[in-house]
C-alpha positions in Angstrom: 71.3 -40.5 -4.6 68.5 -41.1 -7.3 65.2 -42.2 -5.0 67.3 -41.8 -1.8 63.7 -40.7 -0.1 62.3 -44.4 -1.0 65.0 -46.3 0.6 65.7 -47.9 4.1 68.9 -45.7 4.5 69.8 -42.2 6.1 65.8 -39.9 5.3 64.3 -42.9 3.4 60.7 -42.1 3.8 58.8 -45.0 2.2 61.6 -47.7 3.6 61.5 -49.8 0.5 63.7 -52.5 -0.5 66.1 -51.3 -3.3 66.2 -53.7 -6.1 68.2 -53.7 -9.7 69.5 -50.1 -10.2 72.0 -48.2 -12.8 73.3 -44.6 -12.9 70.1 -43.4 -13.9 67.3 -45.3 -12.5 66.4 -47.4 -9.5 63.8 -50.7 -9.0 62.3 -50.5 -5.7 60.0 -53.3 -4.4 56.7 -51.5 -3.5 54.5 -54.0 -1.7 55.2 -56.3 -4.0 55.3 -54.4 -7.4 58.3 -52.8 -9.1 58.5 -48.8 -9.0 61.2 -47.6 -10.5 62.6 -44.0 -10.6 64.3 -42.5 -13.3 67.0 -39.5 -13.1 65.9 -37.4 -16.1 68.6 -34.6 -17.6 65.7 -32.0 -18.1 63.2 -31.3 -15.6 59.7 -31.5 -17.1 57.5 -28.6 -17.4 55.5 -28.3 -14.3 52.3 -27.8 -15.7 52.7 -30.5 -18.7 50.5 -33.6 -18.4 47.7 -32.7 -16.1 44.5 -34.0 -16.0 40.8 -32.6 -13.8 39.8 -35.2 -11.1 36.9 -33.9 -9.0 37.8 -30.5 -9.7 41.5 -31.2 -8.6 44.6 -31.1 -10.9 46.0 -34.5 -11.0 49.3 -35.0 -12.5 50.1 -37.5 -15.3 51.6 -40.1 -15.4 50.7 -41.1 -11.3 49.9 -44.4 -9.8 48.1 -45.6 -6.7 48.1 -48.7 -4.3 45.6 -50.5 -2.9 46.0 -51.8 0.5 44.1 -53.3 3.5 43.2 -51.2 6.2 45.9 -52.6 8.3 48.7 -52.3 5.9 47.4 -48.9 5.3 47.3 -47.8 8.9 50.9 -49.3 9.6 52.5 -47.5 6.7 50.5 -43.9 8.1 51.9 -45.1 11.6 55.4 -45.2 10.0 55.5 -42.3 8.3 54.1 -40.1 11.4 56.7 -41.6 13.6 59.1 -40.8 10.9 58.0 -37.1 10.6 57.9 -36.9 14.4 61.4 -37.8 14.8 62.4 -35.7 12.3 61.3 -32.8 14.4 62.8 -34.3 17.5 59.6 -35.2 19.0 58.9 -38.3 21.1 57.0 -41.1 19.0 55.4 -42.9 21.7 52.1 -41.3 23.3 53.7 -42.3 27.0 56.5 -39.9 26.3 54.6 -37.7 24.9 51.9 -37.0 27.5 54.7 -37.0 29.9 56.1 -34.0 28.0 53.0 -32.6 27.0 52.1 -32.3 31.0 55.8 -31.0 31.8 55.3 -28.1 29.7 51.9 -27.2 30.6 53.2 -27.1 34.5 56.0 -24.9 33.3 53.7 -22.6 31.9 51.2 -22.2 34.6 51.4 -18.8 36.8 52.1 -20.2 40.4 49.5 -19.0 43.0 50.0 -17.4 46.4 46.6 -19.5 47.3 48.1 -22.7 46.1 47.1 -25.0 43.1 44.0 -23.9 41.1 41.1 -26.6 41.3 38.4 -26.7 38.4 
């Protein structure tokens, strides 16, 4: 499906609500702004349309989003949580710490003298 990575459905990364669509384009609600994705018959040359910004090659066109720090943190937390889920890792701190301790205990050599002390 066109733009599947943007949707709230299976595999959607950004969690955007889908608006109007046709066979070759989809409108998305991007924080109150319309983001339109189009399917093209022939992929664009990857080197076409770049500009130098701070010694980096930036594709043209491109877009950005101005967010409050709170909205940015919520978006970052959600993206990180989705990445952890994708790789089968716990998404909450308590479970992650428990699994980390279990893993450390299982790899620590057993001493005949008892537990080691720092």
